[in-house]
C-alpha positions in Angstrom: 87.8 154.6 -43.5 86.0 157.6 -42.6 85.9 160.9 -44.8 87.7 163.5 -42.4 88.5 166.7 -44.1 92.0 166.5 -45.2 92.7 169.8 -43.4 90.6 172.4 -41.9 89.2 174.9 -44.2 92.2 177.3 -44.0 92.5 181.1 -42.9 92.4 183.5 -45.7 96.1 184.2 -44.8 97.1 180.9 -45.7 95.3 180.3 -48.8 98.4 179.5 -50.8 98.8 176.3 -48.5 95.8 174.5 -49.8 96.6 170.8 -49.2 97.8 169.0 -52.5 95.9 165.8 -53.7 98.8 163.5 -54.8 95.8 160.6 -56.0 94.6 163.4 -58.2 97.8 163.6 -59.9 97.8 160.1 -60.7 94.2 160.2 -61.8 95.4 163.2 -64.3 98.1 160.7 -65.6 95.3 157.9 -66.2 93.3 160.2 -67.9 96.1 161.7 -70.4 97.3 158.2 -71.0 93.6 157.2 -71.8 93.9 160.1 -74.4 96.7 159.2 -76.0 95.5 155.6 -76.4 92.7 157.0 -78.4 94.6 159.4 -80.7 97.7 157.4 -80.9 95.3 154.6 -82.5 97.0 153.2 -85.5 95.3 149.8 -85.6 93.4 148.9 -88.5 91.8 145.1 -88.5 89.8 145.7 -92.1 87.8 142.4 -92.0 89.8 140.4 -89.2 87.6 139.4 -86.5 90.3 137.6 -84.0 89.1 138.0 -80.9 92.4 139.4 -79.4 93.0 142.0 -82.2 89.1 143.2 -81.9 89.7 143.7 -77.8 92.8 145.5 -78.3 91.2 147.9 -80.9 88.0 148.5 -78.2 90.8 149.1 -75.5 92.6 151.6 -77.8 89.1 153.2 -78.9 87.6 153.6 -75.0 90.7 155.8 -74.3 88.1 158.9 -75.3 86.4 158.6 -72.1 89.8 160.5 -70.6 88.8 163.7 -71.8 85.6 163.4 -69.7 87.7 162.5 -66.4 89.7 165.7 -67.4 86.6 167.8 -67.3 85.2 166.2 -63.9 88.9 166.8 -62.4 89.1 170.6 -63.7 85.6 171.1 -62.0 86.7 169.7 -59.0 90.0 171.4 -58.4 88.7 174.7 -59.9 85.8 174.7 -57.4 87.7 173.8 -54.4 89.9 176.8 -55.1 87.1 179.3 -55.6 85.3 178.3 -52.5 88.4 178.8 -50.3 88.8 182.5 -51.6 85.2 183.2 -52.2 84.9 186.0 -49.5 88.0 187.6 -50.4 88.4 191.3 -52.0 90.9 189.6 -54.2 88.5 186.5 -55.4 88.8 187.4 -59.0 92.2 188.9 -59.5 93.7 185.6 -57.4 91.8 183.2 -59.7 92.3 184.8 -63.1 96.1 185.4 -62.3 96.5 181.8 -61.6 94.7 180.3 -64.5 96.1 183.1 -67.3 99.6 182.3 -66.1 99.1 178.6 -66.3 97.2 178.3 -69.6 97.9 181.1 -71.8 101.8 180.9 -72.0 101.7 177.6 -73.4 98.5 177.4 -75.6 99.7 180.7 -77.4 103.0 179.4 -77.9 101.3 176.0 -79.7 99.5 178.4 -81.9 102.6 180.5 -82.9 104.5 177.7 -83.8 101.9 175.5 -85.6 99.7 178.3 -87.4 102.4 180.8 -87.8 106.2 179.6 -87.8 106.0 176.1 -89.3 103.6 176.9 -92.1 105.7 180.1 -92.8 108.6 178.1 -93.2 107.2 175.6 -95.4 107.8 172.6 -93.1 104.3 171.9 -92.4 101.4 172.4 -95.1 99.2 174.7 -94.2 95.8 172.9 -93.4 92.6 173.9 -95.0 90.0 175.7 -92.4 86.4 176.2 -93.3 86.4 178.7 -90.6 89.0 181.8 -89.6 91.7 180.7 -87.1 90.5 183.5 -85.0 88.3 181.0 -83.1 91.5 179.0 -82.1 93.2 182.1 -80.9 90.1 183.3 -78.9 89.4 179.9 -77.1 85.9 179.4 -79.3 87.2 176.7 -81.5 84.9 174.1 -80.0 81.7 175.6 -81.7 83.7 175.5 -85.1 85.7 172.2 -85.0 82.5 170.2 -85.6 81.7 171.6 -88.7 85.4 171.5 -89.9 85.7 169.1 -92.9 89.2 167.8 -91.6 88.9 169.0 -87.7 91.0 172.0 -88.8 94.8 172.4 -87.8 94.4 171.7 -84.1 91.4 169.5 -83.5 92.1 168.6 -80.1 92.1 172.2 -79.1 88.5 172.1 -78.7 88.5 170.6 -74.9 90.7 173.4 -74.2 88.2 176.0 -75.4 85.4 174.0 -73.4 87.5 174.2 -70.3 88.5 178.1 -70.7 84.9 179.0 -71.4 84.0 177.4 -67.9 87.0 179.4 -66.4 85.0 182.8 -67.6 81.9 181.7 -66.2 82.1 179.7 -63.0 83.8 182.4 -60.8 81.1 184.7 -61.4 78.5 182.4 -60.8 79.9 181.3 -57.3 80.9 184.9 -56.1 78.4 185.4 -53.7 76.5 181.9 -53.8 76.3 180.4 -50.6 77.4 176.6 -50.1 73.9 175.1 -50.3 72.8 177.3 -53.2 75.9 176.1 -55.1 75.4 172.7 -54.7 71.8 173.0 -56.1 73.4 175.3 -58.7 75.6 171.9 -59.4 73.2 169.4 -59.4 70.3 171.5 -61.8 73.2 171.9 -64.3 73.8 168.5 -64.2 70.9 167.4 -64.8 70.2 170.4 -67.5 73.2 169.0 -69.8 71.5 166.0 -71.0 68.4 167.5 -71.8 70.1 170.1 -73.7 71.9 167.3 -75.7 68.6 165.5 -76.4 67.1 168.6 -77.8 70.2 169.0 -80.3 69.5 165.6 -81.1 65.7 166.4 -82.2 67.0 169.8 -84.2 69.4 167.7 -86.3 72.9 168.8 -84.8 76.2 166.6 -86.0 77.1 164.3 -83.5 80.8 166.0 -83.0 78.8 169.1 -82.0 77.1 167.4 -79.2 80.4 166.2 -78.4 82.3 169.1 -78.2 79.8 172.1 -77.4 80.2 173.9 -73.9 77.0 173.1 -72.4 76.9 169.5 -74.0 80.2 168.7 -71.6 78.7 170.8 -69.0 77.5 167.7 -66.7 81.2 166.5 -66.2 82.5 169.8 -64.9 79.5 170.5 -62.8 79.6 167.0 -61.6 83.3 167.5 -60.4 82.1 171.0 -59.1 79.4 169.2 -56.9 82.1 166.9 -55.3 84.1 169.9 -54.3 81.0 171.8 -52.8 80.4 168.4 -50.8 83.8 168.0 -49.5 84.1 171.9 -48.4 81.1 171.5 -46.5 82.5 168.6 -45.1 85.7 170.6 -43.8 83.5 173.2 -42.6 81.2 171.2 -40.2 83.5 167.9 -39.4 83.7 164.1 -40.2 81.0 162.6 -42.8 79.6 158.9 -42.2 80.8 158.2 -46.3 83.4 155.9 -46.7 86.0 155.2 -49.9 84.2 151.6 -50.4 81.1 153.4 -50.5 82.4 155.5 -53.6 84.4 152.5 -54.9 80.9 150.6 -55.3 78.9 153.5 -56.6 81.9 154.3 -59.3 81.8 150.7 -60.5 77.7 150.7 -60.6 77.8 154.2 -62.7 80.6 152.8 -64.8 78.8 150.0 -65.6 75.5 151.5 -66.2 77.4 153.9 -68.7 79.0 151.0 -70.3 75.3 149.7 -71.1 73.7 152.8 -71.7 76.4 153.4 -74.3 76.8 150.2 -75.9 80.1 149.5 -74.8 81.1 153.3 -74.4 80.7 154.6 -77.6 81.4 157.9 -78.3 78.8 158.9 -80.8 74.9 158.1 -80.7 71.9 159.3 -79.6 71.6 157.1 -76.4 75.4 157.3 -75.7 75.4 160.8 -76.3 72.1 161.7 -74.1 72.3 159.5 -71.8 75.8 157.7 -71.5 77.8 161.0 -71.3 75.9 162.1 -67.8 76.5 158.4 -66.4 79.8 158.4 -67.3 80.5 161.9 -65.9 79.0 160.8 -62.5 81.2 157.3 -62.5 84.2 159.8 -63.1 83.1 161.8 -60.3 82.8 159.2 -57.9 86.1 157.9 -58.8 87.4 161.2 -57.8 85.8 161.2 -54.8 87.2 157.9 -53.8 90.7 159.3 -54.6 90.0 162.1 -52.8 89.1 159.9 -49.4 92.0 158.1 -50.0 94.5 160.9 -49.8 92.5 162.1 -46.9 92.9 158.7 -44.8 96.4 158.5 -45.9 97.1 162.1 -44.1 95.7 160.7 -41.1 98.0 157.6 -41.4 95.3 155.3 -42.2 95.9 152.2 -44.2 94.6 152.6 -47.9 93.9 149.7 -50.4 96.3 148.7 -53.2 94.0 150.3 -55.8 94.3 153.5 -54.3 98.0 153.2 -53.6 98.3 152.8 -57.5 97.5 156.4 -58.2 100.7 157.6 -56.1 102.8 155.7 -58.6 105.6 158.2 -59.6 105.3 157.3 -63.1 101.5 158.2 -63.0 101.7 161.3 -61.0 104.6 162.8 -63.5 101.9 162.0 -66.5 99.6 164.0 -64.4 102.0 166.9 -63.9 103.2 167.0 -67.5 99.7 166.6 -68.5 98.8 170.4 -70.2 101.8 170.0 -72.4 101.4 166.3 -73.5 98.0 167.1 -74.5 98.8 169.9 -76.6 101.8 168.6 -78.2 100.5 165.1 -78.6 98.4 165.6 -81.7 100.6 167.7 -83.8 103.4 164.9 -83.1 101.5 162.4 -84.0 100.1 163.8 -87.3 103.4 165.8 -88.4 106.1 163.1 -87.2 104.6 160.0 -85.9 102.1 158.8 -89.3 104.6 160.0 -91.6 107.3 157.6 -90.0 105.0 154.9 -89.7 104.1 155.1 -93.4 107.6 154.9 -94.3 108.2 152.0 -92.2 105.2 150.1 -93.0 104.1 151.7 -96.5 100.7 153.2 -95.1 99.4 155.1 -92.2 98.0 152.1 -90.4 98.6 148.8 -89.4 96.8 145.5 -89.1 99.5 144.2 -86.7 98.3 144.6 -83.3 102.1 144.3 -82.5 102.9 147.0 -84.7 100.5 149.2 -82.8 101.3 148.6 -79.7 105.1 149.5 -80.5 103.8 152.7 -82.1 101.8 153.8 -79.1 104.7 153.2 -76.5 107.0 154.9 -79.0 105.0 158.0 -79.5 104.2 158.1 -75.8 107.5 158.1 -74.7 108.3 160.9 -77.5 105.2 163.3 -76.1 106.3 162.4 -72.6 109.7 163.4 -73.5 108.0 167.1 -75.1 106.1 167.6 -71.9 109.0 166.9 -69.5 111.2 169.7 -71.5 107.9 172.1 -71.8 107.3 172.0 -68.0 111.2 172.5 -67.0 112.1 174.8 -69.9 109.2 177.0 -69.9 105.9 176.5 -68.0 107.5 176.2 -64.4 109.1 179.7 -64.9 105.3 181.0 -65.4 104.3 178.9 -62.5 107.1 180.5 -60.2 105.8 184.0 -61.5 102.4 183.2 -60.6 103.4 181.9 -57.0 105.2 185.1 -56.4 102.5 187.4 -57.6 99.9 185.5 -55.5 101.8 186.0 -52.0 102.8 189.1 -52.9 101.2 190.4 -49.5 100.3 187.1 -47.7 99.1 189.1 -44.7 96.4 191.0 -46.3 93.5 189.2 -45.1 95.3 187.1 -42.2 94.1 189.4 -39.4 90.3 189.1 -39.9 89.4 185.5 -40.6 85.9 184.5 -41.9 83.0 182.7 -39.9 83.9 179.6 -41.8 87.6 179.7 -41.2 87.0 179.5 -37.4 84.4 176.9 -37.8 86.3 174.8 -39.5 89.3 174.7 -37.1 87.8 171.7 -35.4 85.9 168.8 -36.1 82.1 167.9 -35.5 83.6 165.3 -32.8 85.6 167.7 -31.1 82.8 170.3 -30.5 80.5 167.6 -29.1 83.4 166.5 -26.4 84.6 170.2 -26.1 84.2 171.3 -22.2 85.0 175.1 -21.0 87.7 175.5 -18.9 85.4 176.7 -15.8 88.2 177.1 -13.6 90.4 179.6 -15.5 87.0 181.3 -16.3 86.0 181.8 -12.5 89.8 183.0 -11.8 89.7 185.5 -14.6 86.4 187.1 -13.5 87.8 187.4 -10.2 90.8 189.0 -11.1 93.2 186.0 -9.9 95.1 183.8 -12.0 94.2 180.6 -12.4 95.6 177.6 -9.9 98.0 175.4 -11.3 97.2 171.9 -12.2 
């Protein structure tokens, strides 16, 4: 299927109606389920080597790649929004207002609950920290968590810190750049990231630093951004020859190469972290591009494959919708509630029984989904509504003067090729007479 733009580039007065991409909600749902799979892993095989048990253990382990998929999706969606608003006077205001209202309320509520309120009441023992909690409060914990002996009280917040740092810097870099320069910037940073990880290996940095430092995961963010720049260019200039199956094939090749380079998607190690991370990022970008083309084809009424239809499953999309709260709360729920209950049930914090491990995963996932649902409906969506009201306070501010790109994006390349000027109406207008009726 052809990858015609989902919609023409929008005029500035209609920026609030940037088309939604349902398949990406499904991809986000897959990403959060992978993360839960990894962090809810309570299976301890000991010396057991039964093939079925080993495969289940590996399946739990590789869930860490969900974070890489999250980074690619963030890079794509953030860049997509920035490119649409790039030439507007409220470019920075619009972006940072949306990010603050979407990210800050739940993040700081979680810090208040888990770092202040629960320890003060004695319900939770204060977890020892080598570094000040100020690193958490300032979205910089990914620089200290690798050196925390126990990971700190909220060790999974490192990825939120990486994304927030990206949100602060990326709009500044894209502000005045032309589209072709943005593409080169994305490609350059994607290529630079593995070189920086290699330099860190040579300098003796710990594995967790290669995993959590911001520039170590830069290739995933910029691979998603490169996809957004490519798609934005197609929206400006018409259709492309890329088809969904091209990206499906490319994704399979890249993910297979990542599996080989990382020795079965190992999370740490020299080759997995230097080469494997980049191949995995490119593979996730190809998967995201395939989902994007599937959404575009569906919007035109074209048939889509069964695999792409999976991404529109209601359950997956709901996991994607609530993924932020699920991610924030899943680790504390596991550490403070799940593991103690498992210890009471089995007498230990892990289990050698595959069935028990799966049962724990299903129960913990269900509980975390419920918490995410409550967070969204009772807390988060009120800030989202505030964001929408503030963003559309003056919807006609820039509508009277569309940009050159907005005008070009209103037709496809094929429409421009077959366009014929209305000669009769033009001649009649020049003579001061009304055009004859047809």
